[in-house]
Phi, psi and omega in degrees: 000125178293149178262148180279126180288125176302148189293327181296338179290345179266003179277148178290344177279343182284132179240115183266065174274133179310119178075007180209061177293130176204174180252147179287155177304141176095005181293140179305146182303315182299324180290323179293321179292319179293322178290319180299314176297323179291313178302317177297321182295337181291338181272357181288129177263136179279152180288152174299139181090009179237159169242114185045041174085357178267114181292135180249131177284131178236130185302000000 
């Protein structure tokens, strides 16, 4: 299943350095918030017995 590319990655302010995603100076605040929220969400751990937070019934 293809993953949806976040909107901030399509911005001219976005810098896609491997392991160092960041925005160029002067990026709009909403773009900064979107990137920060995305990067913070990568650190979310899923609970045991789930796939991406979706509970799976196991016999």
